[in-house]
C-alpha positions, -999 to +999 in steps of 0.1 A: +418+007+753+450+018+749+458+043+721+493+045+699+498+070+680+523+082+654+525+043+640+541+052+603+540+031+579+546+028+536+517+042+517+516+003+498+518-013+532+500-048+535+466-061+559+489-072+584+514-041+587+490-026+619+487-056+633+523-063+632+535-026+645+506-030+672+526-060+682+562-051+681+556-015+697+538-027+730+559-063+729+526-084+733+519-116+718+492-125+685+472-139+713+472-109+735+458-087+710+418-087+711+416-058+683+422-028+671+401+003+658+415+032+639+410+061+652+433+085+630+443+081+596+471+104+575+497+109+555+536+125+552+540+137+518+571+158+521+587+134+501+566+131+475+584+097+464+585+079+498+548+090+512+538+073+546+503+068+561+506+080+597+477+061+621+466+066+658+451+033+669+424+026+701+443-013+712+417-035+734+437-061+751+434-075+792+423-053+821+454-064+835+473-063+805+467-027+796+473-019+834+509-036+829+514-021+799+499+020+807+528+013+836+555+003+814+550+031+789+537+059+815+571+080+803+556+071+760+531+108+754+526+082+721+514+051+743+486+065+769+450+058+777+423+063+751+405+088+762+364+089+767+349+099+727+312+093+743+291+126+743+275+134+778+247+151+776+249+185+805+211+186+810+177+169+803+143+186+802+123+189+831+085+178+837+079+213+843+092+221+807+066+250+797+092+271+773+103+261+737+137+273+728+139+285+695+173+285+666+170+305+636+189+290+610+193+256+597+228+256+589+252+234+606+252+253+636+213+254+639+211+218+630+232+208+655+215+228+683+181+219+674+189+183+670+214+187+707+185+202+720+157+175+709+176+145+721+181+166+757+136+172+758+135+203+753+112+200+718+132+233+704+110+252+674+137+256+642+130+283+621+149+291+587+138+314+556+146+289+532+131+259+520+138+225+526+167+209+510+154+192+481+135+227+469+162+248+477+186+225+455+162+228+426+161+268+434+203+267+434+208+250+403+180+271+383+201+299+394+231+286+379+218+267+347+186+301+341+200+330+358+168+330+379+174+339+414+156+330+441+164+360+473+155+334+501+164+302+487+198+299+472+234+289+482+232+308+514+196+306+526+180+269+532+178+236+551+216+228+553+231+265+551+257+273+528+275+239+535+257+225+522+271+237+481+305+227+495+332+204+497+312+193+534+348+193+550+343+179+580+376+187+598+388+225+622+410+236+645+394+248+671+401+231+711+377+200+715+388+186+751+353+177+751+354+156+718+326+177+706+336+169+670+335+135+677+294+140+686+292+158+651+308+131+633+288+103+649+253+117+644+264+122+604+281+086+600+242+083+619+222+101+591+246+083+558+277+099+564+303+072+552+321+052+583+354+063+568+347+103+582+351+084+617+387+086+607+404+101+577+425+131+592+407+156+566+373+142+562+345+154+536+314+145+523+306+165+490+271+181+484+250+155+471+257+130+509+249+162+523+208+165+512+203+130+522+217+135+555+206+169+565+172+150+557+177+122+580+189+147+608+155+173+603+135+137+607+153+129+638+145+159+653+106+158+646+107+128+661+123+137+691+095+167+695+119+193+674+096+215+649+108+227+621+093+257+598+107+267+567+100+299+545+101+319+578+122+348+581+127+367+614+115+404+606+116+416+638+125+410+678+104+416+705+126+429+740+113+439+776+135+463+801+145+443+834+155+460+868+165+499+872+191+522+875+223+506+872+204+470+875+184+485+841+190+449+816+170+438+782+160+405+777+145+389+746+108+371+746+094+367+713+105+370+678+079+378+645+081+360+612+073+374+580+046+354+582+038+380+610+029+355+636+045+360+665+070+334+685+072+338+724+103+324+744+131+338+764+157+317+746+163+326+712+195+312+690+206+332+663+225+309+638+218+327+604+254+323+586+271+349+580+253+364+549+219+371+569+226+407+564+191+422+568+184+402+602+221+416+610+206+453+603+171+443+624+197+432+655+218+464+652+186+486+648+172+468+683+201+476+701+217+449+701+256+447+707+274+440+671+311+452+666+331+449+629+350+421+627+385+413+602+372+398+572+386+385+536+382+392+498+399+379+468+392+357+441+385+318+435+420+305+417+414+268+395+440+246+383+434+211+369+432+188+397+466+168+376+486+195+382+478+196+423+479+158+425+517+159+407+526+189+425+517+175+461+521+136+455+550+135+426+547+095+417+522+087+438+493+110+425+462+091+416+467+068+445+433+056+461+439+063+497+457+099+489+428+107+461+427+142+452+456+168+466+445+197+487+467+224+492+468+250+524+491+281+516+500+318+531+520+347+522+531+375+540+533+406+515+559+436+515+525+458+519+519+445+555+486+425+538+484+384+545+470+362+514+460+328+520+439+299+502+408+292+513+384+264+512+401+251+487+380+221+471+398+194+449+383+178+421+352+207+422+340+230+407+336+270+414+300+284+418+273+313+422+270+321+455+251+352+456+218+363+476+210+390+464+201+402+431+226+418+406+257+406+423+281+380+422+298+360+446+320+331+442+327+298+461+340+262+457+321+228+458+329+193+455+310+160+455+323+137+472+342+118+448+361+151+445+363+136+407+356+169+381+386+180+358+394+214+379+407+220+413+401+254+430+404+274+465+398+314+473+430+333+469+417+355+497+435+392+515+429+401+548+411+430+560+399+450+589+378+474+604+401+501+595+399+492+559+361+495+561+354+528+584+320+536+590+305+513+619+294+482+628+281+474+594+302+488+576+319+458+559+288+448+549+286+477+529+320+471+512+313+435+503+280+439+490+302+472+465+322+446+454+298+422+448+276+450+424+309+456+410+317+420+399+282+418+386+287+448+362+322+437+353+308+406+340+284+422+323+253+426+347+239+389+336+253+374+366+282+358+346+315+360+369+342+385+359+373+370+354+407+366+338+437+338+333+463+346+358+490+349+335+474+381+323+470+393+359+501+389+371+511+407+336+489+432+336+471+431+304+438+438+298+418+405+286+382+425+282+388+417+244+395+381+241+364+353+242+368+317+254+380+305+228+417+322+241+420+300+274+444+273+279+437+240+292+423+252+319+384+258+313+361+277+336+336+260+358+319+282+369+278+283+361+256+306+348+297+316+331+322+341+330+336+368+309+371+381+304+377+416+323+406+435+343+399+416+371+419+442+384+390+469+383+373+441+408+388+447+441+407+477+457+446+484+450+459+468+480+441+438+475+451+433+439+489+442+446+491+418+475+476+386+452+501+393+424+526+392+450+517+357+461+509+336+435+546+336+421+552+331+462+524+299+456+546+288+428+573+277+449+552+256+472+529+241+440+553+241+414+523+249+383+502+272+407+513+303+387+511+289+352+494+314+324+463+296+318+447+289+351+418+306+358+409+335+383+371+344+391+354+370+408+342+380+434+351+362+466+335+387+497+314+358+519+347+337+538+333+348+566+311+375+588+320+413+584+305+414+624+303+395+656+278+395+679+294+394+711+280+367+739+295+365+777+304+330+794+270+322+794+266+319+755+242+353+756+245+383+741+263+407+763+236+432+762+202+412+756+196+381+780+186+352+765+195+359+728+221+330+722+243+344+692+258+315+672+283+302+648+297+321+616+276+347+620+279+355+649+314+356+646+325+320+659+331+296+638+343+297+601+333+262+586+309+229+593+322+216+614+332+247+637+299+256+634+281+225+646+304+223+674+291+257+686+260+247+677+264+222+704+274+247+729+247+266+725+221+238+731+237+230+765+239+267+777+201+274+767+194+241+787+210+248+817+199+280+816+160+273+812+167+243+839+179+271+864+153+294+858+124+266+863+145+254+896+145+289+907+109+294+906+104+259+928 
């Protein structure tokens, strides 16, 4: 097949525009065109009154004509042979398989690691400290409605991971020459995701669709011989020394669950997400090499979605193909800090995302339809270990301090501290105001909010940076700094504040057989990159198992 890139057509083009563009670009007749598929569809909205759709298409013609066209357009970078889009397994489990690999965590990373291992025949055991997704959903909604927190079953913990309660974005900026993302999307579609995620430039799913998809993927893992255990927190790991002197190393041999059961394996992946703080501490205390790493802190900001649509799409706001508008913003401040938007959720809600008692954490969530009244996004400030000296786990302690402070600011009942953008920028204390004083942007956070002085919720340098950034963002998105836009605090779980370092074999640099994986290990940031990392981890585990079996022969 031949791939055509950068085919631009008007937003309102008719059904014949695509085939006509193909024929005119390649200089072929309708009879020579056998078929075409849409690989990608994006848009160019820089001129709001004249928005274009941009297509990448895969074209089928006869083999002889394909060869002729590739020679004719050899110097045209927009006309090339379609690359191999199929995923190719790196290994298959040998008949002598006696060891089952273990995957700890069943979020996007653990899910794809477990699925890929199962597809290769390795019969993985997958552990998650939380509950299966529908029970977890009940617990999460129960917290939002009744303020009853289950510390083991919430937005962070349970089947599907933190990505289940999000916008369900399925795109990332990771380099992907092996088409891992294509495998992820293919597996999602096979489990019930809309076909359009295969070609839209910014695919998303939304929470409710993710729930049913995760269930189907779980069933497929079990059908292939995998085993999944919920409510199975890992409380300890077993290590043994190998070699002597300078050749001495340690390797993992098993783990102990909260139930007291011990499981044995020399291949264990930890795909535990960014909030398993007790597991991070356990691994550190067992001597696993961990480093502190940068992360970000800030607030959630809400606007009416119509404000964002108008700013981004102008007279084309509301177009069905464009959908609810998003944005991506960054500002470099005078104090040397960078402020950026993160996890933007069009037509969504701000959600309570704590996993610890007496803490308040915000996140964003959307359904597939993205039809809620408000748009929300994190507005966060980058920080690094110089801001929280004290060792590899110091960032976790900073997160916890900010979340506990937010809990107290919000009234010590899981309501979140909030403030209008107008009051925040002017330095006005809003604690004497009631919710009737709010403007057109009504809070979506559940359980609820309390108006406060949000400058007390973050370090002074972060407050100053955000106060500088919001007016700068307003120059890019008109209405961003409107007085009645709403800030809700705090956003601290943008990523893990630690990195569990690994080598070129994807194993811990000082512990053989332990595979740090995904966002919690510092190797991903979102559903897609975490899922891709899960596939890579599965491949590394499979190759290592096969190598060891072969060495024994």
